PyMOL commands that place a pseudoatom at each C-alpha (Angstrom):
pseudoatom trace, name=CA, resn=MET, resi=1, chain=A, elem=C, hetatm=0, pos=[7.731, -26.423, -19.181]
pseudoatom trace, name=CA, resn=THR, resi=2, chain=A, elem=C, hetatm=0, pos=[7.667, -22.626, -19.100]
pseudoatom trace, name=CA, resn=ARG, resi=3, chain=A, elem=C, hetatm=0, pos=[5.413, -22.588, -22.181]
pseudoatom trace, name=CA, resn=TRP, resi=4, chain=A, elem=C, hetatm=0, pos=[2.760, -24.533, -20.147]
pseudoatom trace, name=CA, resn=ILE, resi=5, chain=A, elem=C, hetatm=0, pos=[2.940, -22.154, -17.331]
pseudoatom trace, name=CA, resn=LEU, resi=6, chain=A, elem=C, hetatm=0, pos=[2.582, -19.110, -19.487]
pseudoatom trace, name=CA, resn=LEU, resi=7, chain=A, elem=C, hetatm=0, pos=[-0.363, -20.721, -21.203]
pseudoatom trace, name=CA, resn=ILE, resi=8, chain=A, elem=C, hetatm=0, pos=[-1.997, -21.375, -17.799]
pseudoatom trace, name=CA, resn=LEU, resi=9, chain=A, elem=C, hetatm=0, pos=[-1.314, -17.887, -16.640]
pseudoatom trace, name=CA, resn=VAL, resi=10, chain=A, elem=C, hetatm=0, pos=[-2.798, -16.444, -19.873]
pseudoatom trace, name=CA, resn=GLY, resi=11, chain=A, elem=C, hetatm=0, pos=[-5.954, -18.682, -19.413]
pseudoatom trace, name=CA, resn=LEU, resi=12, chain=A, elem=C, hetatm=0, pos=[-6.261, -17.543, -15.702]
pseudoatom trace, name=CA, resn=ALA, resi=13, chain=A, elem=C, hetatm=0, pos=[-5.590, -13.893, -16.764]
pseudoatom trace, name=CA, resn=LEU, resi=14, chain=A, elem=C, hetatm=0, pos=[-8.319, -14.122, -19.464]
pseudoatom trace, name=CA, resn=SER, resi=15, chain=A, elem=C, hetatm=0, pos=[-10.870, -15.976, -17.521]
pseudoatom trace, name=CA, resn=GLY, resi=16, chain=A, elem=C, hetatm=0, pos=[-10.294, -15.607, -13.886]
pseudoatom trace, name=CA, resn=CYS, resi=17, chain=A, elem=C, hetatm=0, pos=[-11.004, -18.642, -11.792]
pseudoatom trace, name=CA, resn=GLN, resi=18, chain=A, elem=C, hetatm=0, pos=[-13.612, -20.024, -9.418]
pseudoatom trace, name=CA, resn=ILE, resi=19, chain=A, elem=C, hetatm=0, pos=[-12.816, -23.127, -7.321]
pseudoatom trace, name=CA, resn=ILE, resi=20, chain=A, elem=C, hetatm=0, pos=[-12.409, -21.917, -3.750]
pseudoatom trace, name=CA, resn=GLU, resi=21, chain=A, elem=C, hetatm=0, pos=[-15.357, -20.918, -1.764]
pseudoatom trace, name=CA, resn=PRO, resi=22, chain=A, elem=C, hetatm=0, pos=[-15.031, -17.307, -0.130]
pseudoatom trace, name=CA, resn=ARG, resi=23, chain=A, elem=C, hetatm=0, pos=[-12.907, -17.344, 2.813]
pseudoatom trace, name=CA, resn=TYR, resi=24, chain=A, elem=C, hetatm=0, pos=[-14.471, -14.656, 5.089]
pseudoatom trace, name=CA, resn=PRO, resi=25, chain=A, elem=C, hetatm=0, pos=[-17.874, -13.751, 4.053]
pseudoatom trace, name=CA, resn=GLY, resi=26, chain=A, elem=C, hetatm=0, pos=[-18.966, -10.912, 6.081]
pseudoatom trace, name=CA, resn=GLY, resi=27, chain=A, elem=C, hetatm=0, pos=[-15.586, -10.718, 7.840]
pseudoatom trace, name=CA, resn=PRO, resi=28, chain=A, elem=C, hetatm=0, pos=[-13.755, -7.429, 8.941]
pseudoatom trace, name=CA, resn=SER, resi=29, chain=A, elem=C, hetatm=0, pos=[-12.565, -5.495, 5.899]
pseudoatom trace, name=CA, resn=GLY, resi=30, chain=A, elem=C, hetatm=0, pos=[-8.964, -5.364, 7.158]
pseudoatom trace, name=CA, resn=GLN, resi=31, chain=A, elem=C, hetatm=0, pos=[-8.701, -9.236, 7.634]
pseudoatom trace, name=CA, resn=SER, resi=32, chain=A, elem=C, hetatm=0, pos=[-6.222, -10.820, 5.407]
pseudoatom trace, name=CA, resn=GLU, resi=33, chain=A, elem=C, hetatm=0, pos=[-7.267, -13.604, 2.870]
pseudoatom trace, name=CA, resn=ARG, resi=34, chain=A, elem=C, hetatm=0, pos=[-5.796, -17.093, 2.636]
pseudoatom trace, name=CA, resn=VAL, resi=35, chain=A, elem=C, hetatm=0, pos=[-3.326, -17.751, -0.298]
pseudoatom trace, name=CA, resn=GLU, resi=36, chain=A, elem=C, hetatm=0, pos=[-3.976, -20.823, -2.403]
pseudoatom trace, name=CA, resn=VAL, resi=37, chain=A, elem=C, hetatm=0, pos=[-0.764, -22.049, -3.965]
pseudoatom trace, name=CA, resn=ILE, resi=38, chain=A, elem=C, hetatm=0, pos=[-1.374, -24.070, -7.134]
pseudoatom trace, name=CA, resn=GLU, resi=39, chain=A, elem=C, hetatm=0, pos=[1.444, -26.691, -8.054]
pseudoatom trace, name=CA, resn=ARG, resi=40, chain=A, elem=C, hetatm=0, pos=[1.427, -29.630, -10.401]
pseudoatom trace, name=CA, resn=GLY, resi=41, chain=A, elem=C, hetatm=0, pos=[1.469, -32.941, -8.660]
pseudoatom trace, name=CA, resn=THR, resi=42, chain=A, elem=C, hetatm=0, pos=[0.395, -36.494, -9.298]
pseudoatom trace, name=CA, resn=ARG, resi=43, chain=A, elem=C, hetatm=0, pos=[-2.463, -36.760, -11.819]
pseudoatom trace, name=CA, resn=THR, resi=44, chain=A, elem=C, hetatm=0, pos=[-5.452, -38.924, -11.206]
pseudoatom trace, name=CA, resn=PRO, resi=45, chain=A, elem=C, hetatm=0, pos=[-6.664, -41.265, -14.102]
pseudoatom trace, name=CA, resn=ASP, resi=46, chain=A, elem=C, hetatm=0, pos=[-9.417, -38.785, -14.804]
pseudoatom trace, name=CA, resn=GLU, resi=47, chain=A, elem=C, hetatm=0, pos=[-6.959, -35.952, -15.157]
pseudoatom trace, name=CA, resn=ARG, resi=48, chain=A, elem=C, hetatm=0, pos=[-4.732, -37.945, -17.413]
pseudoatom trace, name=CA, resn=ALA, resi=49, chain=A, elem=C, hetatm=0, pos=[-7.707, -38.679, -19.658]
pseudoatom trace, name=CA, resn=ALA, resi=50, chain=A, elem=C, hetatm=0, pos=[-8.263, -34.923, -20.539]
pseudoatom trace, name=CA, resn=ARG, resi=51, chain=A, elem=C, hetatm=0, pos=[-5.372, -34.910, -23.014]
pseudoatom trace, name=CA, resn=PRO, resi=52, chain=A, elem=C, hetatm=0, pos=[-4.337, -31.583, -24.652]
pseudoatom trace, name=CA, resn=SER, resi=53, chain=A, elem=C, hetatm=0, pos=[-4.738, -31.037, -28.341]
pseudoatom trace, name=CA, resn=ALA, resi=54, chain=A, elem=C, hetatm=0, pos=[-1.668, -30.691, -30.665]
pseudoatom trace, name=CA, resn=ASP, resi=55, chain=A, elem=C, hetatm=0, pos=[-1.129, -27.044, -29.650]
pseudoatom trace, name=CA, resn=GLY, resi=56, chain=A, elem=C, hetatm=0, pos=[-0.956, -28.120, -25.938]
pseudoatom trace, name=CA, resn=ARG, resi=57, chain=A, elem=C, hetatm=0, pos=[-4.372, -26.883, -24.905]
pseudoatom trace, name=CA, resn=VAL, resi=58, chain=A, elem=C, hetatm=0, pos=[-7.399, -28.611, -23.541]
pseudoatom trace, name=CA, resn=ALA, resi=59, chain=A, elem=C, hetatm=0, pos=[-10.779, -27.840, -25.280]
pseudoatom trace, name=CA, resn=ARG, resi=60, chain=A, elem=C, hetatm=0, pos=[-13.220, -25.697, -23.255]
pseudoatom trace, name=CA, resn=GLN, resi=61, chain=A, elem=C, hetatm=0, pos=[-16.408, -27.627, -22.269]
pseudoatom trace, name=CA, resn=VAL, resi=62, chain=A, elem=C, hetatm=0, pos=[-18.179, -24.648, -20.652]
pseudoatom trace, name=CA, resn=ALA, resi=63, chain=A, elem=C, hetatm=0, pos=[-19.683, -21.920, -22.800]
pseudoatom trace, name=CA, resn=PHE, resi=64, chain=A, elem=C, hetatm=0, pos=[-19.064, -18.274, -22.078]
pseudoatom trace, name=CA, resn=PRO, resi=65, chain=A, elem=C, hetatm=0, pos=[-22.014, -17.280, -19.787]
pseudoatom trace, name=CA, resn=ALA, resi=66, chain=A, elem=C, hetatm=0, pos=[-22.989, -13.782, -21.228]
pseudoatom trace, name=CA, resn=ASP, resi=67, chain=A, elem=C, hetatm=0, pos=[-25.857, -13.327, -18.744]
pseudoatom trace, name=CA, resn=GLU, resi=68, chain=A, elem=C, hetatm=0, pos=[-23.475, -13.890, -15.715]
pseudoatom trace, name=CA, resn=TYR, resi=69, chain=A, elem=C, hetatm=0, pos=[-20.793, -11.444, -17.018]
pseudoatom trace, name=CA, resn=ALA, resi=70, chain=A, elem=C, hetatm=0, pos=[-23.623, -8.944, -17.830]
pseudoatom trace, name=CA, resn=THR, resi=71, chain=A, elem=C, hetatm=0, pos=[-24.133, -8.544, -14.124]
pseudoatom trace, name=CA, resn=LEU, resi=72, chain=A, elem=C, hetatm=0, pos=[-20.543, -7.763, -13.468]
pseudoatom trace, name=CA, resn=SER, resi=73, chain=A, elem=C, hetatm=0, pos=[-18.890, -4.087, -13.598]
pseudoatom trace, name=CA, resn=LYS, resi=74, chain=A, elem=C, hetatm=0, pos=[-15.880, -3.628, -15.584]
pseudoatom trace, name=CA, resn=ARG, resi=75, chain=A, elem=C, hetatm=0, pos=[-14.477, -0.572, -13.763]
pseudoatom trace, name=CA, resn=GLY, resi=76, chain=A, elem=C, hetatm=0, pos=[-14.830, 0.874, -10.267]
pseudoatom trace, name=CA, resn=SER, resi=77, chain=A, elem=C, hetatm=0, pos=[-13.090, 2.700, -7.494]
pseudoatom trace, name=CA, resn=ALA, resi=78, chain=A, elem=C, hetatm=0, pos=[-11.364, -0.185, -5.500]
pseudoatom trace, name=CA, resn=ALA, resi=79, chain=A, elem=C, hetatm=0, pos=[-7.636, -0.912, -5.628]
pseudoatom trace, name=CA, resn=ILE, resi=80, chain=A, elem=C, hetatm=0, pos=[-5.450, -3.901, -4.772]
pseudoatom trace, name=CA, resn=SER, resi=81, chain=A, elem=C, hetatm=0, pos=[-1.673, -3.506, -4.069]
pseudoatom trace, name=CA, resn=GLY, resi=82, chain=A, elem=C, hetatm=0, pos=[0.939, -5.959, -2.821]
pseudoatom trace, name=CA, resn=ARG, resi=83, chain=A, elem=C, hetatm=0, pos=[4.042, -7.977, -3.356]
pseudoatom trace, name=CA, resn=LEU, resi=84, chain=A, elem=C, hetatm=0, pos=[4.959, -11.053, -5.212]
pseudoatom trace, name=CA, resn=THR, resi=85, chain=A, elem=C, hetatm=0, pos=[7.807, -13.130, -3.420]
pseudoatom trace, name=CA, resn=ILE, resi=86, chain=A, elem=C, hetatm=0, pos=[9.083, -16.625, -3.813]
pseudoatom trace, name=CA, resn=GLY, resi=87, chain=A, elem=C, hetatm=0, pos=[11.273, -18.012, -0.934]
pseudoatom trace, name=CA, resn=SER, resi=88, chain=A, elem=C, hetatm=0, pos=[11.038, -14.456, 0.596]
pseudoatom trace, name=CA, resn=ARG, resi=89, chain=A, elem=C, hetatm=0, pos=[12.849, -13.068, -2.636]
pseudoatom trace, name=CA, resn=PRO, resi=90, chain=A, elem=C, hetatm=0, pos=[10.884, -10.413, -4.615]
pseudoatom trace, name=CA, resn=MET, resi=91, chain=A, elem=C, hetatm=0, pos=[9.867, -11.347, -8.120]
pseudoatom trace, name=CA, resn=ALA, resi=92, chain=A, elem=C, hetatm=0, pos=[10.538, -8.461, -10.563]
pseudoatom trace, name=CA, resn=ASP, resi=93, chain=A, elem=C, hetatm=0, pos=[8.671, -7.928, -13.847]
pseudoatom trace, name=CA, resn=ARG, resi=94, chain=A, elem=C, hetatm=0, pos=[6.040, -10.650, -13.436]
pseudoatom trace, name=CA, resn=SER, resi=95, chain=A, elem=C, hetatm=0, pos=[2.441, -10.305, -14.636]
pseudoatom trace, name=CA, resn=VAL, resi=96, chain=A, elem=C, hetatm=0, pos=[-0.185, -10.025, -11.986]
pseudoatom trace, name=CA, resn=SER, resi=97, chain=A, elem=C, hetatm=0, pos=[-3.840, -10.594, -13.053]
pseudoatom trace, name=CA, resn=VAL, resi=98, chain=A, elem=C, hetatm=0, pos=[-7.045, -9.709, -11.184]
pseudoatom trace, name=CA, resn=ALA, resi=99, chain=A, elem=C, hetatm=0, pos=[-10.126, -11.651, -12.587]
pseudoatom trace, name=CA, resn=PRO, resi=100, chain=A, elem=C, hetatm=0, pos=[-13.727, -11.913, -11.445]
pseudoatom trace, name=CA, resn=ILE, resi=101, chain=A, elem=C, hetatm=0, pos=[-14.888, -15.200, -9.946]
pseudoatom trace, name=CA, resn=THR, resi=102, chain=A, elem=C, hetatm=0, pos=[-17.286, -16.656, -12.342]
pseudoatom trace, name=CA, resn=THR, resi=103, chain=A, elem=C, hetatm=0, pos=[-18.651, -20.140, -13.363]
pseudoatom trace, name=CA, resn=TYR, resi=104, chain=A, elem=C, hetatm=0, pos=[-16.817, -19.854, -16.627]
pseudoatom trace, name=CA, resn=SER, resi=105, chain=A, elem=C, hetatm=0, pos=[-13.533, -19.328, -14.903]
pseudoatom trace, name=CA, resn=ALA, resi=106, chain=A, elem=C, hetatm=0, pos=[-13.884, -22.435, -12.837]
pseudoatom trace, name=CA, resn=GLU, resi=107, chain=A, elem=C, hetatm=0, pos=[-12.917, -24.503, -15.778]
pseudoatom trace, name=CA, resn=ALA, resi=108, chain=A, elem=C, hetatm=0, pos=[-9.636, -22.819, -16.572]
pseudoatom trace, name=CA, resn=ALA, resi=109, chain=A, elem=C, hetatm=0, pos=[-8.778, -22.805, -12.857]
pseudoatom trace, name=CA, resn=GLU, resi=110, chain=A, elem=C, hetatm=0, pos=[-9.474, -26.644, -12.554]
pseudoatom trace, name=CA, resn=GLN, resi=111, chain=A, elem=C, hetatm=0, pos=[-7.279, -27.237, -15.676]
pseudoatom trace, name=CA, resn=ALA, resi=112, chain=A, elem=C, hetatm=0, pos=[-4.467, -25.041, -14.231]
pseudoatom trace, name=CA, resn=LEU, resi=113, chain=A, elem=C, hetatm=0, pos=[-4.696, -26.935, -10.962]
pseudoatom trace, name=CA, resn=ALA, resi=114, chain=A, elem=C, hetatm=0, pos=[-4.114, -30.016, -13.038]
pseudoatom trace, name=CA, resn=GLY, resi=115, chain=A, elem=C, hetatm=0, pos=[-1.197, -28.381, -14.889]
pseudoatom trace, name=CA, resn=ARG, resi=116, chain=A, elem=C, hetatm=0, pos=[-2.965, -27.936, -18.237]
pseudoatom trace, name=CA, resn=ALA, resi=117, chain=A, elem=C, hetatm=0, pos=[-3.884, -24.934, -20.303]
pseudoatom trace, name=CA, resn=VAL, resi=118, chain=A, elem=C, hetatm=0, pos=[-7.376, -24.617, -21.771]
pseudoatom trace, name=CA, resn=GLU, resi=119, chain=A, elem=C, hetatm=0, pos=[-8.162, -22.863, -25.074]
pseudoatom trace, name=CA, resn=PRO, resi=120, chain=A, elem=C, hetatm=0, pos=[-8.123, -19.175, -24.928]
pseudoatom trace, name=CA, resn=ALA, resi=121, chain=A, elem=C, hetatm=0, pos=[-11.064, -17.455, -23.101]
pseudoatom trace, name=CA, resn=ASP, resi=122, chain=A, elem=C, hetatm=0, pos=[-13.831, -15.732, -24.923]
pseudoatom trace, name=CA, resn=PRO, resi=123, chain=A, elem=C, hetatm=0, pos=[-12.728, -12.263, -25.771]
pseudoatom trace, name=CA, resn=ARG, resi=124, chain=A, elem=C, hetatm=0, pos=[-15.663, -10.883, -23.927]
pseudoatom trace, name=CA, resn=ALA, resi=125, chain=A, elem=C, hetatm=0, pos=[-14.080, -12.218, -20.622]
pseudoatom trace, name=CA, resn=ARG, resi=126, chain=A, elem=C, hetatm=0, pos=[-10.952, -10.044, -21.249]
pseudoatom trace, name=CA, resn=ALA, resi=127, chain=A, elem=C, hetatm=0, pos=[-12.759, -6.930, -20.768]
pseudoatom trace, name=CA, resn=TYR, resi=128, chain=A, elem=C, hetatm=0, pos=[-13.312, -7.896, -16.957]
pseudoatom trace, name=CA, resn=THR, resi=129, chain=A, elem=C, hetatm=0, pos=[-9.659, -8.949, -16.351]
pseudoatom trace, name=CA, resn=HIS, resi=130, chain=A, elem=C, hetatm=0, pos=[-7.121, -6.323, -15.028]
pseudoatom trace, name=CA, resn=THR, resi=131, chain=A, elem=C, hetatm=0, pos=[-3.444, -6.789, -15.282]
pseudoatom trace, name=CA, resn=THR, resi=132, chain=A, elem=C, hetatm=0, pos=[-0.180, -5.128, -14.199]
pseudoatom trace, name=CA, resn=ARG, resi=133, chain=A, elem=C, hetatm=0, pos=[3.400, -5.973, -13.726]
pseudoatom trace, name=CA, resn=THR, resi=134, chain=A, elem=C, hetatm=0, pos=[5.586, -6.112, -10.627]
pseudoatom trace, name=CA, resn=ASP, resi=135, chain=A, elem=C, hetatm=0, pos=[8.251, -3.632, -10.201]
pseudoatom trace, name=CA, resn=ALA, resi=136, chain=A, elem=C, hetatm=0, pos=[11.944, -4.366, -9.268]
pseudoatom trace, name=CA, resn=ASP, resi=137, chain=A, elem=C, hetatm=0, pos=[11.010, -5.048, -5.776]
pseudoatom trace, name=CA, resn=GLY, resi=138, chain=A, elem=C, hetatm=0, pos=[8.142, -7.317, -6.571]
pseudoatom trace, name=CA, resn=ARG, resi=139, chain=A, elem=C, hetatm=0, pos=[5.411, -4.660, -5.802]
pseudoatom trace, name=CA, resn=PHE, resi=140, chain=A, elem=C, hetatm=0, pos=[2.274, -4.133, -7.791]
pseudoatom trace, name=CA, resn=ARG, resi=141, chain=A, elem=C, hetatm=0, pos=[-0.962, -2.013, -7.723]
pseudoatom trace, name=CA, resn=LEU, resi=142, chain=A, elem=C, hetatm=0, pos=[-4.110, -2.014, -9.670]
pseudoatom trace, name=CA, resn=ASN, resi=143, chain=A, elem=C, hetatm=0, pos=[-6.670, 0.960, -9.390]
pseudoatom trace, name=CA, resn=GLY, resi=144, chain=A, elem=C, hetatm=0, pos=[-10.021, 1.168, -10.974]
pseudoatom trace, name=CA, resn=LEU, resi=145, chain=A, elem=C, hetatm=0, pos=[-11.410, -2.155, -9.877]
pseudoatom trace, name=CA, resn=PRO, resi=146, chain=A, elem=C, hetatm=0, pos=[-15.026, -2.817, -9.261]
pseudoatom trace, name=CA, resn=ALA, resi=147, chain=A, elem=C, hetatm=0, pos=[-16.460, -4.151, -6.122]
pseudoatom trace, name=CA, resn=GLY, resi=148, chain=A, elem=C, hetatm=0, pos=[-16.743, -7.897, -6.059]
pseudoatom trace, name=CA, resn=GLU, resi=149, chain=A, elem=C, hetatm=0, pos=[-15.023, -11.307, -5.550]
pseudoatom trace, name=CA, resn=PHE, resi=150, chain=A, elem=C, hetatm=0, pos=[-11.798, -11.772, -7.275]
pseudoatom trace, name=CA, resn=TYR, resi=151, chain=A, elem=C, hetatm=0, pos=[-8.813, -13.926, -7.820]
pseudoatom trace, name=CA, resn=VAL, resi=152, chain=A, elem=C, hetatm=0, pos=[-5.226, -12.174, -7.835]
pseudoatom trace, name=CA, resn=SER, resi=153, chain=A, elem=C, hetatm=0, pos=[-2.919, -14.461, -9.782]
pseudoatom trace, name=CA, resn=SER, resi=154, chain=A, elem=C, hetatm=0, pos=[0.770, -14.556, -10.688]
pseudoatom trace, name=CA, resn=SER, resi=155, chain=A, elem=C, hetatm=0, pos=[3.662, -17.030, -11.158]
pseudoatom trace, name=CA, resn=ALA, resi=156, chain=A, elem=C, hetatm=0, pos=[7.440, -17.007, -10.858]
pseudoatom trace, name=CA, resn=ARG, resi=157, chain=A, elem=C, hetatm=0, pos=[10.331, -19.267, -11.034]
pseudoatom trace, name=CA, resn=ASP, resi=158, chain=A, elem=C, hetatm=0, pos=[11.524, -20.488, -7.625]
pseudoatom trace, name=CA, resn=PRO, resi=159, chain=A, elem=C, hetatm=0, pos=[15.116, -19.369, -7.488]
pseudoatom trace, name=CA, resn=VAL, resi=160, chain=A, elem=C, hetatm=0, pos=[16.204, -22.266, -5.333]
pseudoatom trace, name=CA, resn=SER, resi=161, chain=A, elem=C, hetatm=0, pos=[14.346, -25.229, -7.145]
pseudoatom trace, name=CA, resn=GLY, resi=162, chain=A, elem=C, hetatm=0, pos=[14.009, -23.729, -10.595]
pseudoatom trace, name=CA, resn=GLU, resi=163, chain=A, elem=C, hetatm=0, pos=[10.314, -24.758, -10.516]
pseudoatom trace, name=CA, resn=THR, resi=164, chain=A, elem=C, hetatm=0, pos=[7.569, -22.275, -11.562]
pseudoatom trace, name=CA, resn=ARG, resi=165, chain=A, elem=C, hetatm=0, pos=[5.058, -21.527, -8.898]
pseudoatom trace, name=CA, resn=VAL, resi=166, chain=A, elem=C, hetatm=0, pos=[1.608, -20.343, -9.504]
pseudoatom trace, name=CA, resn=ILE, resi=167, chain=A, elem=C, hetatm=0, pos=[-0.077, -18.395, -6.708]
pseudoatom trace, name=CA, resn=ILE, resi=168, chain=A, elem=C, hetatm=0, pos=[-3.732, -17.459, -6.554]
pseudoatom trace, name=CA, resn=GLN, resi=169, chain=A, elem=C, hetatm=0, pos=[-5.338, -15.545, -3.817]
pseudoatom trace, name=CA, resn=GLN, resi=170, chain=A, elem=C, hetatm=0, pos=[-9.073, -14.757, -3.367]
pseudoatom trace, name=CA, resn=VAL, resi=171, chain=A, elem=C, hetatm=0, pos=[-9.917, -11.207, -2.596]
pseudoatom trace, name=CA, resn=SER, resi=172, chain=A, elem=C, hetatm=0, pos=[-13.221, -9.417, -1.831]
pseudoatom trace, name=CA, resn=LEU, resi=173, chain=A, elem=C, hetatm=0, pos=[-13.387, -5.828, -2.644]
pseudoatom trace, name=CA, resn=GLY, resi=174, chain=A, elem=C, hetatm=0, pos=[-16.044, -3.174, -1.698]
pseudoatom trace, name=CA, resn=ASN, resi=175, chain=A, elem=C, hetatm=0, pos=[-16.617, 0.092, -3.454]
pseudoatom trace, name=CA, resn=GLY, resi=176, chain=A, elem=C, hetatm=0, pos=[-13.692, 2.370, -2.890]
pseudoatom trace, name=CA, resn=GLN, resi=177, chain=A, elem=C, hetatm=0, pos=[-11.847, -0.242, -0.795]
pseudoatom trace, name=CA, resn=SER, resi=178, chain=A, elem=C, hetatm=0, pos=[-8.040, -0.634, -0.993]
pseudoatom trace, name=CA, resn=ARG, resi=179, chain=A, elem=C, hetatm=0, pos=[-6.586, -4.062, -0.112]
pseudoatom trace, name=CA, resn=ARG, resi=180, chain=A, elem=C, hetatm=0, pos=[-3.128, -4.964, 0.356]
pseudoatom trace, name=CA, resn=ILE, resi=181, chain=A, elem=C, hetatm=0, pos=[-2.085, -8.613, -0.202]
pseudoatom trace, name=CA, resn=GLU, resi=182, chain=A, elem=C, hetatm=0, pos=[0.994, -10.801, -0.236]
pseudoatom trace, name=CA, resn=LEU, resi=183, chain=A, elem=C, hetatm=0, pos=[1.438, -13.203, -3.042]
pseudoatom trace, name=CA, resn=SER, resi=184, chain=A, elem=C, hetatm=0, pos=[4.144, -15.479, -1.729]
pseudoatom trace, name=CA, resn=ARG, resi=185, chain=A, elem=C, hetatm=0, pos=[5.402, -19.017, -1.625]
for i in range(1, 185): cmd.bond("trace and resi %d" % i, "trace and resi %d" % (i + 1))
show_as sticks, trace
zoom trace
């Protein structure tokens, strides 16, 4: 079970995700964003039809959109900081990824929502994904981010249920903007 979650997180980290429309287009810069919690649930017949390969990954159907990524910046002056908690408990030493929202990443996100991992992302997508780890109090910070629309994602084991929870939050960043978010479940 843990292996699946790690594979899903790697897929999200390497490709980002796009499945949720912007929450507050044109909204105030200090307004918080809505958190989307991704959990495995009952699968539909269509979801069951997309069976993983022998290595446990689903083949990608969407080709890497080089033209779309060419319009994105890799670095900038924005920053995201926050805290990862599950059941109000800080989650230490967990990976946190910030990836741009693209059409390519939508496939990985849809698979993650269904509890499946896709084949590794094209190496060109990794250059646009930023990662860090939480400290002992679950806090994290990423500097040098470009302006744009991003998903901030992480996962942690719920200390009460033992289930691994994947959390994704959409964030809009302007040039030089700093945003504080709470990744919690």
